[in-house]
Structure formats: structure tokens, C-alpha cells
N, C-alpha and C positions, 0 to 999 in steps of 0.2 A: 387459171394460171396464164401467164403471159407466154409470148413466144420470143425466140431469139434467132436472128439471122446471122449465119456464120459464113464468111467468105475467105477462101484460101488466097493469101497474097504472096507467099514465098514457097519455094520448092522444099521438099522434104529430103532431097538427095543430100547425103552426107550427114543426115541427122541420126539420132538414136533410133533403135528399132521400135521402142515403145511409142515414140512420137509419130513414126510412120504408120504404125498400127492404129493409133488414136485418130489420125486423119482419115484413114480408111473406114474406121468404125463410125465416124461422124458422117461419112458418105461423100468425102471430098477426095477427088482423084487427081485433079490437076489445078494449076494456078488459074484463078478466076471462077472456079466452081463455087456455087452458093447453095446452102441448104437452110431450111427453116425448121427449127426443132422446138419442142416444148421447153420452157425455162424451168428445168429441174436441177437439183443439186448434182446429179450424175453428169448431166450435160455441162454444167458450169465447171465441174472438175476436169472433164476432158478438154474444155476450152482453155482452162488455166495451164494444162500440160503443154499445149502448143500455141500459147498466146503470142509468141514471137513469129509464128507462121500464118496466123489468121487475123482477120478483123471481124469484130462482132458488134451487133447493135440490137437493142430491144425493139420488137415490132408489136404493135397492138392489133 
């Protein structure tokens, strides 16, 4: 499986609770934080929930 790099680009302040919790579950705490996760359907679903707050790219 591939990997995907997720970087938080915007603040979760004022967002919905599930979006804040999704960022925390992904391991993102503040703007500029980056995590590398396995490219699985569960992770893709989390990224799609907060797509307006993060930037993501596939990593080999």
C-alpha cells in the first residue's frame, strides 16, 4: 500500500466538533503539522471530512 502525507493548512477554530476530532485523530494539532499515514479507505474518509482544512499528497 502507498502512503499519504497530510498537512494542516487552516485552523479548526469555529469548525464543527467532528472536524476538530478528525484532525486530532489524524494526529494534527496545529497549522503546519504534517503526518504520514497508510493510504487506506479509513484515512481517505477522514481526509475527505476535513479536506478544506488540510492539504494531502501521495508519497512513495
